[in-house]
C-alpha positions in Angstrom: 19.8 9.0 -6.1 18.9 6.1 -8.4 19.7 2.3 -8.7 22.1 0.8 -6.2 23.6 -2.8 -6.3 24.6 -4.5 -2.7 26.3 -7.6 -3.7 28.5 -10.4 -2.1 28.6 -14.1 -1.9 26.4 -16.3 0.4 26.6 -15.2 4.0 28.1 -12.0 3.8 25.0 -10.1 5.2 23.3 -8.4 2.4 19.9 -8.6 4.0 21.5 -7.6 7.3 23.0 -4.6 5.5 19.5 -3.6 4.4 17.8 -3.7 7.4 20.5 -2.0 9.3 20.4 0.9 6.9 16.7 1.1 7.0 16.9 1.4 10.8 19.6 4.1 10.6 17.6 6.1 8.0 14.0 5.6 9.3 14.0 9.0 11.1 13.9 10.6 7.5 10.1 9.8 7.2 10.5 8.6 3.7 8.2 5.6 2.8 10.4 2.6 2.7 9.3 -0.8 0.7 11.1 -4.1 1.1 10.1 -6.3 -1.9 10.9 -9.9 -1.5 9.5 -13.2 -3.0 6.4 -14.3 -1.5 7.9 -17.3 0.5 10.4 -14.8 2.2 8.0 -12.2 2.9 7.0 -13.5 6.5 10.7 -13.8 7.7 11.3 -10.5 6.4 8.3 -9.0 8.1 9.3 -10.7 11.2 12.8 -9.3 11.1 11.5 -5.9 10.4 9.1 -6.0 13.5 12.1 -7.3 15.6 14.4 -4.6 14.7 12.3 -1.4 14.4 9.9 0.2 16.8 6.2 0.4 16.0 6.3 3.7 14.5 9.1 2.7 12.1 7.4 -0.4 11.2 4.5 1.8 9.6 7.1 3.6 7.7 8.8 0.7 6.4 6.9 -2.0 4.8 7.5 -5.6 3.5 5.6 -6.4 0.2 5.7 -8.7 -2.8 4.8 -8.1 -6.3 1.0 -9.5 -5.8 0.6 -7.4 -2.9 1.7 -4.4 -4.7 -0.8 -5.2 -7.4 -3.7 -5.5 -4.9 -2.6 -2.1 -3.4 -2.3 -0.3 -6.8 -5.7 -1.7 -8.2 -7.5 -0.6 -4.9 -5.9 2.9 -5.5 -6.6 3.4 -9.1 -8.9 0.8 -10.1 -8.5 -1.4 -13.2 -9.3 -5.0 -12.1 -12.8 -5.1 -13.3 -13.0 -8.8 -14.7 -13.6 -11.7 -12.6 -10.2 -13.6 -11.4 -10.3 -17.1 -12.7 -9.1 -20.0 -10.3 -6.6 -22.6 -11.2 -9.3 -25.3 -11.2 -11.5 -23.2 -13.5 -8.4 -22.7 -15.8 -7.8 -26.6 -16.0 -11.5 -27.0 -16.7 -11.4 -24.4 -19.6 -8.4 -26.1 -21.1 -10.2 -29.4 -20.7 -13.1 -27.9 -22.7 -10.6 -26.5 -25.4 -8.8 -29.6 -25.9 -12.2 -31.4 -26.4 -13.4 -28.9 -28.8 -10.3 -28.6 -30.9 -9.3 -32.3 -30.9 -9.8 -32.4 -34.7 -7.4 -29.6 -35.3 -4.8 -30.8 -32.9 -2.0 -33.2 -34.1 -0.1 -34.0 -31.0 -2.1 -32.7 -28.0 -5.0 -35.0 -27.0 -7.6 -34.5 -24.3 -5.8 -36.1 -21.3 -4.8 -35.2 -17.7 -1.3 -34.9 -18.7 -1.9 -32.6 -21.6 -4.3 -30.4 -19.4 -1.6 -30.0 -16.9 1.0 -29.4 -19.6 -1.1 -26.6 -21.2 -1.7 -25.0 -17.7 2.2 -24.8 -17.3 2.7 -23.7 -20.9 0.1 -20.7 -20.8 1.6 -19.5 -17.5 5.2 -19.4 -18.9 3.9 -17.6 -22.0 2.2 -15.1 -20.1 5.2 -14.6 -17.5 7.3 -13.6 -20.3 4.9 -11.7 -22.2 4.5 -13.9 -25.2 1.5 -12.9 -27.0 -0.4 -14.9 -29.9 1.4 -12.6 -32.3 4.8 -13.3 -30.9 4.3 -16.9 -30.8 3.1 -16.9 -34.5 6.2 -15.0 -35.5 8.4 -17.5 -33.5 6.7 -20.5 -35.4 7.3 -19.2 -38.8 11.1 -19.2 -38.1 11.2 -22.8 -37.1 12.2 -25.4 -39.8 11.8 -28.5 -37.6 8.4 -29.8 -38.8 7.5 -31.8 -35.6 8.4 -29.0 -33.1 6.5 -26.7 -35.4 3.4 -28.8 -35.6 3.5 -29.0 -31.6 3.8 -25.2 -31.5 0.7 -24.9 -33.7 -1.2 -27.1 -31.4 -0.1 -24.8 -28.4 -1.0 -21.6 -30.4 -4.6 -23.0 -31.2 -5.3 -23.6 -27.5 -3.6 -20.5 -26.4 -5.6 -18.5 -28.8 -8.9 -20.1 -28.1 -8.2 -19.7 -24.3 -7.5 -16.0 -24.6 -10.7 -15.5 -26.8 -12.7 -17.1 -24.0 -10.9 -14.9 -21.4 -11.4 -11.7 -23.3 -13.5 -8.8 -21.4 -15.0 -11.7 -19.1 -12.2 -13.1 -16.8 -8.6 -12.5 -15.9 -5.9 -14.9 -15.5 -3.9 -14.7 -12.4 -0.9 -14.7 -14.7 -2.1 -11.5 -16.2 -2.4 -9.6 -12.9 1.4 -8.4 -13.2 0.7 -7.3 -16.8 -2.2 -5.4 -15.7 -0.2 -3.9 -12.7 2.4 -2.6 -15.2 -0.2 -0.7 -17.2 -1.7 0.8 -14.1 1.4 1.7 -12.1 2.2 5.0 -13.9 -1.4 6.3 -12.5 -0.3 5.2 -8.9 1.3 7.3 -6.2 2.5 4.3 -4.2 6.2 4.6 -5.1 6.5 8.3 -5.5 9.9 9.6 -3.8 10.1 6.2 -1.9 13.2 4.3 -0.9 13.0 0.7 -2.1 15.0 -2.6 -1.3 14.6 -5.5 -3.6 15.9 -8.6 -1.7 16.4 -12.3 -2.1 15.9 -12.4 -5.9 18.1 -14.1 -8.4 16.1 -13.1 -11.4 12.9 -11.8 -12.7 10.3 -12.8 -15.5 9.5 -10.1 -18.1 6.6 -9.0 -16.3 8.5 -8.3 -13.1 11.2 -6.4 -15.2 8.7 -4.2 -16.4 7.1 -3.5 -12.8 10.7 -2.7 -11.5 11.2 -0.5 -14.5 8.2 1.6 -13.6 9.2 1.5 -10.0 12.6 3.0 -11.0 10.7 6.0 -12.7 9.1 6.8 -9.4 11.1 6.0 -6.4 14.0 8.0 -5.1 16.1 5.2 -4.8 16.1 1.4 -5.5 18.5 -0.9 -3.9 18.8 -4.6 -5.2 20.7 -7.3 -3.3 22.7 -9.8 -5.8 24.6 -12.9 -4.6 27.7 -12.8 -6.6 31.4 -12.4 -6.3 31.6 -9.6 -8.7 29.3 -7.5 -11.3 31.3 -8.1 -14.4 29.4 -10.1 -17.0 32.4 -11.2 -19.3 32.5 -14.6 -17.6 31.6 -18.0 -19.2 28.5 -19.7 -17.8 30.1 -23.1 -17.9 32.6 -21.8 -15.5 31.0 -19.2 -13.3 28.4 -20.4 -10.8 27.3 -16.5 -10.4 27.1 -16.1 -14.3 23.2 -15.8 -14.3 23.2 -13.5 -11.4 25.7 -11.2 -13.3 23.2 -11.1 -16.3 20.6 -10.3 -13.9 22.6 -7.3 -12.8 23.3 -6.3 -16.5 19.5 -6.4 -17.3 18.6 -4.3 -14.3 21.1 -1.8 -15.3 19.5 -1.8 -18.8 16.2 -1.1 -17.0 17.7 1.9 -15.3 19.4 3.1 -18.4 16.1 2.9 -20.4 14.4 5.5 -17.8 17.6 7.6 -17.5 18.2 6.6 -13.9 21.5 6.9 -12.8 23.4 3.9 -11.2 24.9 4.7 -7.7 28.2 3.2 -6.5 27.6 -0.4 -5.7 28.3 -1.9 -2.2 30.4 -4.9 -2.1 30.4 -7.1 1.2 33.3 -9.4 1.5 33.4 -10.6 5.2 31.3 -13.8 5.7 29.1 -14.0 8.7 26.9 -17.1 8.1 29.6 -20.0 8.5 30.2 -21.0 12.2 33.0 -23.1 11.5 36.2 -23.0 9.1 35.4 -26.3 7.3 32.2 -24.8 6.0 33.7 -21.4 5.1 36.6 -23.4 3.4 34.1 -25.6 1.3 32.0 -22.5 0.1 35.2 -20.7 -1.1 36.4 -23.8 -3.0 33.8 -26.0 -4.1 33.2 -24.3 -7.4 36.5 -22.6 -7.8 38.9 -23.3 -10.6 41.8 -23.4 -8.3 41.0 -25.7 -5.3 42.9 -25.1 -2.1 43.3 -28.1 0.4 41.9 -27.6 3.7 45.2 -28.1 6.0 43.5 -28.5 9.4 41.7 -31.5 10.7 38.1 -31.9 9.5 35.8 -32.2 12.5 32.4 -30.7 11.1 31.7 -32.1 7.7 31.1 -35.8 7.1 30.3 -37.8 4.0 28.2 -41.1 4.0 28.2 -43.1 0.9 24.7 -45.0 0.9 23.6 -47.6 -1.5 20.1 -46.4 -1.8 17.8 -43.7 -0.5 16.4 -46.0 2.2 19.9 -46.5 3.8 20.7 -42.9 3.3 17.8 -41.8 5.5 18.1 -44.4 8.0 21.8 -43.1 8.6 20.2 -39.5 8.9 17.6 -40.8 11.5 20.5 -42.5 13.5 22.5 -39.3 13.3 19.7 -37.3 14.6 19.0 -39.7 17.4 22.4 -39.3 18.5 22.3 -35.5 18.4 19.2 -35.3 20.5 20.2 -37.7 23.1 24.1 -37.1 23.5 24.8 -33.6 22.2 21.6 -31.8 23.7 20.0 -30.7 20.5 16.3 -30.4 20.1 14.6 -31.9 17.0 13.7 -28.4 15.7 17.2 -27.3 15.9 18.0 -29.9 13.1 16.9 -29.4 9.3 17.3 -31.8 6.3 18.0 -30.6 2.8 17.2 -32.8 0.0 17.3 -32.4 -3.7 14.2 -34.1 -4.5 11.4 -34.0 -1.7 9.1 -36.1 -3.7 11.3 -38.9 -4.1 12.2 -39.3 -0.5 8.9 -38.2 1.2 7.4 -41.5 1.8 10.5 -43.3 2.8 11.4 -40.5 5.1 7.8 -40.8 6.9 8.4 -44.6 7.3 11.8 -44.4 8.6 11.5 -41.3 11.0 8.3 -42.8 12.4 10.3 -46.0 13.2 12.7 -43.9 15.2 10.2 -41.7 16.7 11.5 -38.6 15.2 8.9 -35.8 14.5 9.0 -34.9 10.7 7.7 -31.8 9.1 8.0 -31.8 5.3 8.1 -28.5 3.9 5.9 -28.6 0.5 2.7 -27.6 -0.7 -0.2 -29.8 -0.6 -3.5 -29.7 -2.4 -6.3 -29.1 0.0 -8.2 -32.1 -1.5 -5.4 -34.4 0.0 -6.8 -33.5 3.6 -8.6 -36.4 5.1 -11.3 -34.0 6.7 -11.9 -32.3 3.3 -12.0 -35.6 1.5 -14.5 -36.8 4.1 -16.8 -33.7 3.6 -16.7 -34.0 -0.2 -17.6 -37.6 -0.1 -20.6 -36.9 2.0 -21.8 -34.2 -0.4 -21.2 -36.6 -3.3 -23.3 -39.4 -1.4 -26.4 -36.8 -1.4 -25.8 -35.5 -4.9 -25.6 -38.9 -6.4 -28.5 -40.3 -4.6 -26.6 -42.8 -2.6 -24.6 -44.4 -5.3 -22.7 -47.5 -3.9 -19.3 -46.3 -4.9 -19.8 -43.1 -3.1 -20.9 -44.6 0.1 -17.8 -47.1 0.0 -15.5 -44.2 -0.6 -16.9 -42.3 2.3 -16.2 -45.2 4.7 -12.5 -45.1 3.9 -12.2 -41.7 5.6 -14.0 -42.7 8.9 
């Protein structure tokens, strides 16, 4: 047993296949882990509990990379430094920008640059780019402006790392620390692992998967693709990057002498409830488009002049569905490319049509009115009743 790929296009039942296989093999008493991205962990846990009995749910467990880190550090130790929060990270970068402003040519101390550097440092750490690797990359660049910008990033990154060393740990370093501690852990010894819902990994995650491959009896990875050959062109193949994902995982297995088992291809589609959607999925990115010959009854296209008109049409259609077709509001979902651009318009229009609306996006805790109210009261007392803080408080009453 070794590395096995379970692949197929969208709606072919890759996740269902994994859970059915877990259900059938649960009596073997082997520890089973289902690794998913954090945003899918709740739905996977719910599915696991619905499909298996209580004893089986102890044998099989849904987990994500951060939870793996927590489990391994509890088992073998290694997380001794204080974990720095996002706000503390931003404050530290603000301090560095102020301190190093004479040495920086492009990055001044502004809110935009603080946010920019938080993102830059996050990306550098995710892909294991050390100060030394960054310096080596800068030496190879001929464009003078790009070189100076990267020099600014290097100065901030190096100063940031010096402040963090032996005192604090960045949350982006957790997976790097996990990679170094996994060899000491027995968590994945002789286990069966399913990795589902991923379309790619960061360098940190590839390293962790490699360590899991060393320890686990079998690692199963689902990939959304029409094939596993990586000789296609990225401009013409929507699954190109998923095929590269498979290639990189194969390299990980080869690096630790783990054999690759026969892959499982799932071809039959289960997701689409009508032929129009099934036909659209098969042809929308195909080179040879096949015309749908039957009457189209389930796909409509509405050409709107602006986002307001577009959302008003959606609100009218939802009203028809609930009043004439017996649908409930929680049966209906709206998918948009840019939630931020349509957020306020949607709230106004849906309120006008008395349609309850839930917008699936992360919000800062400081945006909550109750939190703002409490913070405002604290500011009043800490500032000895300054006028602006008193007036700010009254806006939240």
